[in-house]
N, C-alpha and C positions, 0 to 999 in steps of 0.2 A: 504492499499499499504505500503510495508515495505522499510526500509533504502536503500537497494540496487537498488529496481526498481526506487525509487525517484531519487536517485543518477544518474542512467543511464539515466532518461528522461532529466535530467538538462543538461547531457552532450552532449545528442543528439541535444538538442536546442541549445547548444553552437557551436557544430560543424558546424550546418546549418548556424548561424549567424557570424562566424569567416571567413571571405573571404579571407585574405592573411596574414599569419602569419608565421613565421620562428622561429623554436625552438633554443633556446640557452641554451646549457647545462653548465657545471660549468667551463667554461674557466674564469669565474670572480671569481672563487673560490679564497679564499686567502691561499689554499693549492698550490701545485706544479702545474702549468699550463700544458695543452696539446692542440695540435693543433686541430682544429675543422673548417671544411671549410665553414661551414653556420654562423661562426662568424662573417665574414665580412658584410654579407647581413643584420645584425641586428643592427650593430653599427652606430648611427646617432649623428652628431654633436649638441650638446646642443643649446638652445637658447642663442642669443648674451648676454643677461641678465645673468650675472654669476651666478645668485642665483634664476633662474626662471625654472618654469617646466611648461611653457604654450604651449612648442611644441606639435607636433602630435604624438608624441611618449608616450604611455600610459603605464607605466610599474612601478613595485615596486620590490626592491629588499628586500627579506625576510631571515632571518636566520633559518635553520634547525638544531635545537639542535641534533636530532638523527646523522646526518651525520656530524655536524660541519662544514658546508660549506656554501657557498651563492649561490642561483640562482637567474638569472633575469627572471622574470616571465613576460610574454607579452600577449596581447590580440590577437595577429595576427597569430596564429598557424594553419597550415594545417595538422599538425600531429596529432595522437590520444593523448588526452590530459590525463595528469597524475593526481594522487589524489589531488596535489596542484594547479593544474591549473585553477581548477573553483573558486578560491577565490576572482577573480576579477569580477565576473559577477554581473550584476545589479540586477537580480531578488533573492528575499528573498527565503532561503533554510529553509524549515519547519523541515525536517527530513533528516538527514543525518549523515554519519559517522564523528567522528571528523577528522580533517587534521593531517598527520602525524607530529609529532613535537609540537604540540599545547598543551597546558594546559587546554583546555575547554572541557567539558563534556556536550553532547548534550542530552536533554531531550525529550522523545517522547511527541509529542503534545497531544496525548490522556491521558496521565497520569496526575493526580492530580496536581504534581509539574509541569508539562508542561503547564497546563491550567493557573495555577496561575503566573508562570513566565511570560506568554504573558501578563498579565494584569498589569505588573509593570509598573508605572510611568516612564516617559522620563528622568527624574532628576535621578531617581536610576539606570537605564540602564547605563547613563552617568557616573554616580559614579562608578560603576562596572568597565566599560571600562577604566577608567583613572587609575585603580589600577591594571591592568592586566601588568604581569611582561614583554613583549615583543611586538614590534609593529605588529608582525605576529599575536598574540592572539587577539589584538584590532581589526585588520582587518578582522579577521576568525568570532569574536564576532557578526557582523553584520548579519551573515547567520543563526543564531539561529531562530529569528524570524523577521516579519516586523517591528515591534516596536524598537527591537533592531538595526535594520539596520539604521531607521529613525533618532535614538537617536545618533548614532555615526556619527556626522556631523563635519564640520571644528572647532567648538569650542574645542571638544576633542583634535583635533590633533593640536591647538593651545597651548594647556595645556601641551601636550608631547613636542612640541617645546621648552617651556619655561622651561622644565625640564631639557633640554639639551643644549640650546643655550641661549646667552643673548638676552633681548628684543631689537627690532627692532622699532624705533621712526615712526610713523605713518602707521604702518602696521596694518591690519584688519585679522579677522579670516581666511578667504580664503587665503590672502597672507601668513600667516603663514603655511598653510596647504600646499600650493604649494611649500614654501621654504623649508619645512621640507622633503617632499618628494623627492625633488632635493637632499637635503644634504645627505639623505640617499642612494640615488641611487650612487652618485658619491663616497662616504666615503666608502660604501661596495664593491665597484668594485675593484678587484686585479688590483694595478698599481705598475710598476717597474720603477725607474728611471736610475738605472744603470743596464741596459740591457746586458752590456758587461760581466758582472759576471756570466749571465745565459748561455753563451757559445750558444751550438747548441740546448738548450732547447727550446729556442724561434726561430719560423720560421720566414720568411721575412714577412707573411701575420700577424702574432701574433704583430710584430714589428709595422706595419702600425696602428694596432688596439690600440696599446700601446700610440702612438702618440695622437690619439684622448683621450684617457684617461688622459694621461698626461695633455693635456691642460684644461680637466675638472676638475683636481684636483687641479691645478694651480690656477684657477679662484676661487674655494672654498677656498683655503688657503687665497687669497687675500681678499676675502668677510669675513672670519672669523677674520682675522687681522683688516681690517677697522671697523668692527662692535663689535669688542672686547670691552667690558666695565668692566674690572677686579676690584677688591677692594683689599683694604690690610686687612689681617685677623690674628689672633694669633694662631699658631700651637700648639702641645700639649707639646711641650717643652717650650712654652712661648716666641717663636721667630715670629718675623713678617714675613709673607709670602703673595704671590700674588695669589689670588683665584677667578676665574672667570668661568663661564660655555664655553665660547668660549675658554679661555685660556686652560683649562683642556683639552678640547677635542682636541685642537692642541697637546698639549703634549702628549696625548695617542696617537694620529695618528703617531707622529714621534719618539716616543721612546719606546711604549709598544709593543715588538715583539710577546708578547703571545696573543696579539689581533689581530683577522683576519682582521681588518681594518688598520694594520700597513702599513705605506709607508715609502720607504727609501729615504725622501726629503734631510734630513741632512745627513745620511750615504754615500749617493752618491755625496757629494761636490766635484766638480771637475772631476768627473767621469761620467757625464751623456752625452747623445748626443747631448745636447745643448752646451755642451763644445767644441764639435768635429766642429762646425760651425765656430771656432775663433781659430787662430793660438796662440801659448804661447806668443808671444811679442806683441799682438793686443791690442790696446787700445778698451776696451769694455765699450760703454757709453749705458745708459740706453735709449736713444734714438734709438738704433739699435733693430731690430726685435729679437724676442726669448731670451729676457733677463729678463722677469718676474721671470723665476726660480731663478736667480740668486740675484733679488731684495728681493723676498720670503726668501731665505736661508738667506741673509743678517740680515734681520729684526729679524729672530728668533735666532739670536746671542745669547740673554741672556739665552735661553733655552739650546742652544747648548754647551755653555760653563759651565753650572751648573752639578758639579759632578754627580747628580742623574738622568741625561738624556744623551741620544745621546753619549753613551760612545764607539762606534765602533771605530777600528782603523782609524787614520787620514791618509789620501791618499795624495799622492804627495806632501811631506813635501818638497823634494828637488826643485820643480818647485815653490812652495810658498816661500821658502826661497831666491831663486833667484830674485822673483818679488818684495819682499819687500826690498831688499837693491838696486833696480835699483835707476836711476836717475828720478827726476821729469820731464825731458825732455822725457825719454822713457815710463814713466808711470805716467802722473800727476793725481792727486786724482780727480781734478774737470775739466772739459772739456767745450768746447763751447766757444763763443767769451765772453760771461760774466760769465764764470765759472758756468753756471746754470745746468749742467748735472754731475752726479758722475760716477766716472771710476769703474764700480760696480765690476767688477771681480778682480781688484786689491785690493779693500777692502774686497773682500771675500778672496783673498790669505792671507791677513793680519789676518783676524780672524782665517783661517786655520792654519797658522803659529803659533800664540799663542795658540790656542787649543792643538796643539802637545805639545808644551813646558809646559803647564798647566796639561794636562790630561794623556799624555803618561807614560808608565811604568817609575818607578825611575830608573835613570841611563840613560833614553833617554831625556825626558823634563826636561830642567835646572830647573824649578821652580815647577815640579809636586809635591815633597816632601813638600815644604812650601805650596802649593795649597790644598794639601788634609788635612792638619794640621789647615788651616782657621777655626775660628767658622762660624757657618751657616749664621749669618747676614752680614757677609762680601763677599759672594758669590753673582754673578749676579742675578738680579732677572727681570722678565718681566715689562713691563708697566702698569702703575695703569689708570683707566678709559679710554676714548676712545681716539684714537689718533687724535692731532688737529694740523692744519697748523699755520703758522705764527712764531715768532722769541719768545722764551720762556726762562724764567729765569730758570737755571738748579737747581738741588738739590745741596747741599752744601758739602755732603760727599762723596768721591770718593776713589776709590781704583785702582792703575795704574801700569803698568809695561812698561819698553823700553828695546830694545835690540840692541846690536851693534856688528860689527865685528873688529878685529885688521886690521889697514890699508893695510898690505899685502894681508890678505884674502879678504877684501875688493876690492882691485886692480883686485886680480886674478878672483874673481867671476864676476866683472863687464867687465873684459877683454875675459874670456872664455866662459862666458854664462853658460847654464844649463849642468850638467855634474857630479857635485859632491856636498857633504854636508859639510859645513864648520863649525867650533865652534863657535857657538854664545855666546856672554857674556851680562851680564846685572846685576844690582843691584837687591835686593830684591824688594817687594813690596813697592811702595810709597803709603803714605796717603796725599791726597789733600783735601783742603778745599776752595770751590768757593764762592766768595762772591759778591752780586750784590746790590750796595748801590749808587743812584745816586746823593746822598748830599755829600758822601764821596769821591766817585769816579765817577764824571761827563763824559759824552762822550767827553769833550773838553781834558781831561787828557791822552786821546790816542795821542801820541806824533807824530809831523808830520815826522821826521825821521823814526819813527817806519812803518808810512804808507809806505815809500819809498820802503823798502826792505821786508816788510811782510803787504802786501795791504789787508786791512779789508773789504773796499768795491769794490765789482768787477766791479761796473758802473763807477768808477773814472778812466778815462784813458785819454790819450793824444789826443787831436783833431787835434793836428799839422800834416800838411802833407809834405811830402819830397819835398825840391825845386824843382821848375820847373814842378809839377804836380798838377792837380786838381782833386778833387773827384766829381763824378757825383752822389754819393750816396745822398739820401734825409736824413737830419738830423732828427731824431726823439727824441721826449722827453724821458728821462730815469726815470725809476720809482724811487720814494722817497723810499729807502730800511730802513725798520727798523732795526737798529743796537743796539744791547745791549752791554755795557762795564761792564767788571767784574775784580776782583783781587783775590789774594789768595796765599796759602802758601803751599809747597809740603815739605812733610818730608820722609826722607829715611835714607840712610848713612849720607847724608848731607842736610841741610836745604836750601830751595830755596824760592825766591818771584818771582809771575808772575803776568802778566797782560794780558787781552785778550778781544776779541769782538766775537760776535756770530750773525748770521743773517740767517733768513729762506731762504729756496730753494724751487723753484717749485716742484709739484709732479713728482715722478719718476715711471714710469709704472702704472701711476693711483693712486699711493699711497703717500699720504701726508706725512708732519712731519719732511722730512730730513731738517737739518742745516748745516751750516758751521761754523767752528770755527778756529780762529788763536789766538796763544798765545806765549809770549815772556817770557822766564824763565831765571832768574839771580840766580846764585850761588854765595853768597858773600864769602869773605875770611874767615878763622877762627875767625878773629877778627870782622867779621860783616861788612867789607868794601866792596866797589865795585870792582870787578874783570871782567875787560873788555874782557879777554879771556874765561870767564866761562858764556857765554850768548847763548842760543838755542832758536830756532824758531820752533813752531809746528803749523801745519795746519792739520785739522782732519775734519770728517762727524759726526755729532750727527745723530744716528739712529732715528727712529720714536718712540716715546715714551720717550725719553731723559734719557735712561738708559745706553748706550753703546756710546763710543767715540773712533774711530780707525782712524788712520792717520800716517802721517810721521813727524820726526824732523830732524833738521840739524843744524850744527854751524852757528851762526850769521855772521862769518866772511866769510862763503863761499857761491857759489851759488849752490843750490839743483839739477841745472840742470847739474852742471859739475861732470865729473867722479871722480875728486879729492875730492869732497867735502865730509866729513863724514856725514854720515846720516843713518836712519834706522827707524824701525816702532815702534809704540805705540799703547797702549790699555787702556783706563780707563773704569771702569763701576761704577755706582751709588751705595751706600750702604746705609744702614739705620741708622749705627752708626759710629762714628770716629774710625779707626782702633787703634789709641792710646788711647782712653778711655777718652779723655779730648777734649772739644769744644772750638775752638778758635774763635777769633773775625775777624781776618785779619787784625789787627792795626799794626801789624809788616810789613806788606808788604807796608801799607800806609807810614810808618815811613821812610821805605828804599826809596820808591819813591820820597818823599819829600825832602830826605837828598842828594841823589846821582844821581835821574833821571832827576828830575825837580825842581832844588833848587831855 
């Protein structure tokens, strides 16, 4: 029986066995999408387990080198099957033509080589499968003979998983197989978050499909972030870099436009259909629905700000500028009774604002030239190890910047609202050293008057009630919050000493690792004495991984909720080395505290 006849019989058996199948063509291709009425019939929501493949859908996405596109292969087609459609059949194929786009040569079972090949031990078949270049080749290898099929089991896919993603604690080979298939399906499906830029290329039906794909993609990013376990490595130039399988996979997805799996998650910041759900002046808390995208975009800030990644043009700078200079009454950083939820879109506006000033072309971003000339070890880097909950001791060396507007421009911006772009001002980069030492600076060194105008503990509030009124609320015990105290030095055009506190926050949209930080910064006079008019407050959010802090500063004499108070945004990022080349001890800040603040 020749190859053609054998193949025909296989297809005939499959067509009888497949009862209800809808063919899906290359709508999911990474190339230009096109409408297809049958697409809507195929799209199914994935299992609620964001990294599971246990649903009724049984499909696998495979790459086709010949056409350089991606096709979704299903088991349920009523239509005539094509060459690649029998790749998911359960029956072994003894003699058949190789599939298009594969690197496998099929031996005739009657030849000497074919007989010897069929007698190879299982371990050798597995070794061959593990060294095949693509997942498609591994899948098709199963159909060379029965022993090859039995050899390509979940242990083979487990090894391919561990070549692409970080290990998962407690997962067995079957779990790895399911998760690998799920991640391939989701990552290979073409997904667009900025559908407005597509114009009429995307129909109403396609938009509906994209909503499902967006949800799947966001769950994948969430899983990759939570399970990331990157480590520090040394690059070819001798600099420390953060390297990890999950981290590299994320970087490639959001920055490598040459890859067919590229997704515009970062390039579409403030341009997604999720942004359309909220008004420009709305306070967008993470407790609200459809805010996972903002949390994921925010957490990926270290990659977004790095000059080697995500260099698309920044969108809606005018909107971001208006948001970062608005008052704490209009846009508080933390919301809720005990400030347990972040105002995620305001923080995203802050990152977007600084991304423009750091990465826009010279003449637009006020810091872009200086930023481009920084040595590699002073750029933002992603987190190392897994993201953890709780209150953490931060790294010692930080790079930072804050911006401000002239009083006249600030008043006009807050009075007129969105509608113009104003001239930002700011010093060059600050070099900060943060020190944690309970012996030198214990928790009781945080002064009571500091707590009055810059509360560090959100659970300390007045229980007194207005006169003549009684509360029907049942008093509940407040949690014992773990708060760490620190001190440090900031050096730029002027030296400053600062003192602060940090505490953990609950998970935001299911992702742990967020923390709240408050800082008091003192700029002494040229002779080193206390200057009461040069005291500034900082409140910010430490992003998961402890590598980036973004927030608001204001003058200590003013109320951040009042329009007349001078305030603005700041951002700090953790670096491997001190930007000044010398390591400090923080003793100057302790001496200033002892002499002027708590004599």
